[in-house]
N, C-alpha and C positions, 0 to 999 in steps of 0.2 A: 522350743523343743524340736529337734530335728532327728528323725528316725529314717535311715536309708532303707527303703523297701522297694521291691519291684513294682513298676506301674501295673496296677490291676491285680496284684498278687494277693487276693483276698481269701481268707479261710474263715468261713462262718461256722460258729458253734451254736447249734440249735439245742433246745431243751433235751437233755438225755432221755432217750426212750421215744421221743417224737419221731415222726416219719417224714423223710424228705421225699414225698410222694404225692401224686395227684389223687391218690385214694383217700387222702385225709383233708379235712376242712380247716386245719389249724392255720392261723394267720401267719405265724413265724415262717414255716416252710414256704408259704405262698410268697411272702416278701423276699425271702432269700432267692427263690427261683426267679422272681421278676428281676431282681438286681443282677443275678448271674446271667440271665438271658440277654441283658443289655450291656454286657461287657464290651467295651469298644474294640474295634478291629485291631489286631496286633498286640493286644494285652493278653497275659496268661489267663487260662481258664480259671474260673472261680473253683474253690474247693470247699466242701462242706463236711464237717465232722459228724458222723452218724453212727449211732450205736448198732453193733451187730444184733441181729434178731428182729429188727424193725422191718417194715415192708420192703420187699425186694424190688418193687416197681418204683424206681427212682426217677425224679425229673431229669431230663437229658441235658439240662443247662449247665451242670457243674459236675466235677469229679468228686466222688464220695471217698472220704478218708474214714475207714472203719475203725472202731475201737470196741473193747469189751467194757460194757457198763458195770459200774460198781453195784453189787447187790444191795437192795434196800435194807435199811435197819429200822426197826420199829421205833427206837428212841430218838432218831435224828431230829424229828420235828420238835420234840420237847427240849432237846439240847440247844437247838437253834433259837427256840423261844427264850430260853434262859440267857443265852448269849446276847440276844437282842436287848434284853432288859439291862444287861451289864455293859452294853456297848462294845462287846468283844466280837472277834471273827466268828463266823457261823460254821462249826465243824461239819455238820451234816451236809450243808450245801457244798462246801469245798470238797468233801469226800466224794460226792456224786459227780462233781465237775472235774476233778483231777484227771480221770482217765481220758477226757476229751483232748487234753494237751500233753499227754504222757510222752508222745513221740516228737514233741516240738523241737528237740535238739537236732532232728534230721530234716526238718523243714527248711527250705530256703527262706530268707527274710520275708515276712508276710505281715499283712494287716489282719490280726486275729480279732474277729468280731464276735463278741459274746452277746447273744440275744436273750434279753430278759434275765441276765445272770450277772449281777453286780459282783458276786464273790469270785468270779473267774478273773477279774482284773488283777488280783494279787497272785494268780497262778501262772500268768503269762510271763515268759522270760523277755523282759523289755530291753535287755541288752541286744537281743537278736530280732525281736518282733515289735510291732506297734500294737498296743492293746486298745481296743475300742469296745465300749459297752453300748448296745442298742436298746433303747427303751421303747417297748410297745405298749407298756402300761405304767401306772404309777408304782414303782418298785421300792420306793424309799419311805413308805408310810411308817414302817416299824424301825426306822433308823433315826437316831438323833443326828444333828448336823455334824458333830465331830466324828461319830462313827462312820457316817456316810463318806466324809472326807478321807478318813483313813483307809476305808475299803477301796475307794475309787481313785486315790492319788496316783497310782501307776497308769491309769487310763489316759491316753492322749486325746481322746474325744469321747463325749457322751452324747450320743445321737438320739433324738426324739422324733416321733412320727408326726408331730404337729407342734405349732407354737403354743397351743394350749397345754400340751404335755410338757413342753420345755419349761414353761413358766412354773408349773407345778413341781417339776423336778428341781429346778434351780432354787426354789424356795426351801428345799430340804438340804441344800448343800452349803458348805462354807463359801464365803465370797471368793476365796482363792480359786475355786473351781468353776465359777460362773462363766468364765471365758471359754471353757472347754465344751460348754453345752451348745449343741447345734441342732437345727431342725432339718430333717430330710423327709418330706412327705412321702407317703406311699404312692405308688403308681398303679397302672392297670395295663394289661395286655389287650390292646385294641384290635388284635387279630383273633385271638381266642374268644374274647367277648366282643361280639359284633352284631349289628342288626341283620335281620333276615329279610328286610324290605317289606314286611307286612304292614297293611294299614288297619287301624283299629276297626272292629266291626261294631254291630249294635250293642254287644255286650263287652264291657271293658274288662280286660284281664289284668288283675292286680296280683303281685307276687311279693311274698315275704320269704327271705332266706336267712336262716340264722339259728343259733342255739335256742331251743324252746325253754327259756327261762324268763322269769319276770323282768329281769333287768333289760332284756332285749325288747320287751313290750309287745309281743304278738297279740296279747289281749286287747291292746289299744286299737289294733286294726279290726278285730272282731267287734269291738264296741262301736267303731265308726260305721261298719256295715249295718249293725243293728239300728243305729240312730238314723241312717239313711233309708233303710227298708226298701231298697231299689232292686228290682229284678235284673237290671242292666249292669250290675256290678258283681263280678265273681272273683274270688280270691283263692290262690294256691299258697299254702303255708308249708315250707320245706325245712325240715330240721329235726333234731333230737337234742337232748341236753348235753350229751358228751360224744357226738360224732359216731355213735353206735346205732346202726340202722335197725338192729333187731332187739334193742333194749326194751324192756317193758315200760309202759307209760308211767311217768312220774306223777305224783299228786297234782302238780301244777298242770301237766298236760291233760290229765283227766278233767280238771276244771275248765280248761280251754274247750274240750269237747262238749261239755255241758253248756258253756257259753254260746257255742256255735250251733247247738242243736236246732234252735228255732230258724236258723238260716238255711237249713236243708242242704240241697246240692249246690248252693251258691258258695260253699267252702269245700275245698279239696285238701286233704292232708297227705303229705309225702314225707317219709323218714329221710334221714341224712342221705345225701347223694354224692358220689365222686364229682370232681371238678368238671369233667366233660359233660356230665348230665346237668349240673347246675348251669353251665353256660347255655345249654339248649333250652332250659326252662326260662332263663332270663331273656333269651332271644325272642321268645314268644310273648313276653310281657308287654303290656302297654304302660303300666305304672309299676314301679318298685317302691315299696314302703319300708322305711328304716325307722321304726318307732321307739328307739331305745330310751329307757328311763335314766340310765346311768350315764355318766360323763365319758362316753366313748372317746378314746384318744384320737381315733381317725374313722374307723368303719369302712373297710374295704368294699363292702357291698354297695356303697354309694357310687363309687367309680365303676364297679363292675356292671351295675344296672344301667348307668349312663352310657358306658361303652356299648352296651347291648341295644341302645336306641330307645330305652324306656324313659319316661318322665319319672323323676324321683321326688317323693314326698318324704321328708326326714325330720327327725326331732332336732330342734335348735339347742343342742347341748354339746358340751365338751369340744372335741375337735371336728365334729361333723360339719359345722359351717365351713371350715377350711377345706374339707373334702369336697363339699358340694359347690362352693363358690356361688356365683350368681345364677348358676344353671338349675339349682334345686329349689323346690318349694319347702321352706323351713318353717316349722310350726312348733309350738310348745307341746310337750308330751302330756297334756292335760285336757280335760273337758272335750268339747266338740271340735277341736282344731283339726284332727285328721279327717273327720267327717266333712268339715267345711271344704278342706282342700280337695278331697276326692270328689265331692259333689261338683265343685267348680270345674274340674277337669272333665267330668262326665257331661256336664251341661254345655261346655264351650270347647268344641273340637278344634277350633283355631288355637285356643290356648294350649290344648294338649299337643297339637302338632308343633307349636313353637317351643314348648318345653322339651319335647323329644329331640328336636333338632339341636337345641342349645345344649342338652345333656351330652349328646354324641360329640359335639364340637369341644366341649369342656374336657371330656375324657381323652380325646385325641391330643389335647394340649398338655395332658398330665400323664403320659404313659411312663413305662419303667425306664426308658432312656433318659427322660427328664430327671427322674429320681436318681439314677446312677450318676449323671453329670453333677447333680447337686451334692451327692456324697463325695465324689472326687474333689469337687471345689472346696467343700468344707474340710476335707483332710488336708488339702494344700494350705488352706487358711490357718490351720492349726499346726503347721510345720511338719507334717508327715510327707516328706519329700520322696521323689521317685528316682530310681536309677536302674539301669538295665543290669541284671545279674546274669543275663545270658543263659548259657547252657547249665549253669549251676542251678537255675530255677527249673528249667524245662525237664520234665521227666520225674520230678519229685512227687512221690505219693500218687502216682498215676496207676 
């Protein structure tokens, strides 16, 4: 398959209503910003389709293409559920996605990247553009193989953030599409996330950043601190269930507070923070803990903690081992494993120093420029060729 597109002419479609902004903690805008910021010199700037009415503070890495989002309909989820059972196209999803590409006839030939949106593949005019679906999660659980194949047939590439996710995705696809599945691991901004040069003091600073839900495992960190019972370990837990800093505590969060009560001031709670503040918190950490219970496809916090110069203790699940490589301490998300790992780092400062140095080195070797090169390489492998469309491209949707 050969689709003539401009080198680097990428237009990313994020979830309708999501914010292409540093004021949100969503993974998809973070990834798009990272890839856009790593656009090679001489290539056109990346564009991002963003619904009107979302945050005005946009990442500066890309040009925003605004559109009017489709109003929500109460019955869309039920309709899509019924369609899924019958193996039919999902009208609710397509209705919400259609405005994102409504003006595609005026766009120069582009690689249109649908993030977490399989149904968009059928809405892209592939006579003019290349269609790519980017999988950040397992998106095909409710699809039979035939339905997944029909939905994704127009897509030139099916990009997954880890080999773990690629294998899970391919297992849901007909064999005819397996060759289009590609892995492009997430990267990290090693300037934005960087060490502050501090040396750990007598009290070890441990940080958890993420949504406060059971799947992310913050209770496993609290359990580890309780098991250890050490005054020289203090933890800061940052996050809320849905990126809303002023939301009332959920039942799970209230349970976390009860679990942490015996630990007193050894635990500090912070609600969701914008990206700049998260970077400052990670910069001051000695250890970052990623205790997910669920099979995370990648876990951006692993690389962000490493880039900040922290040792990373993470759950050995999903795509997390790919994110951490040999630089992280990987443990099962059960029993005393996190307590054992944290105790070892607290007792052996040489081990801690070695893990911190290895973490930073690993992050530098996996920045967004590496991810962007991998993406371009995979597009070329799949026959999405580049040609210069010159002035016809420049100035479009700027």
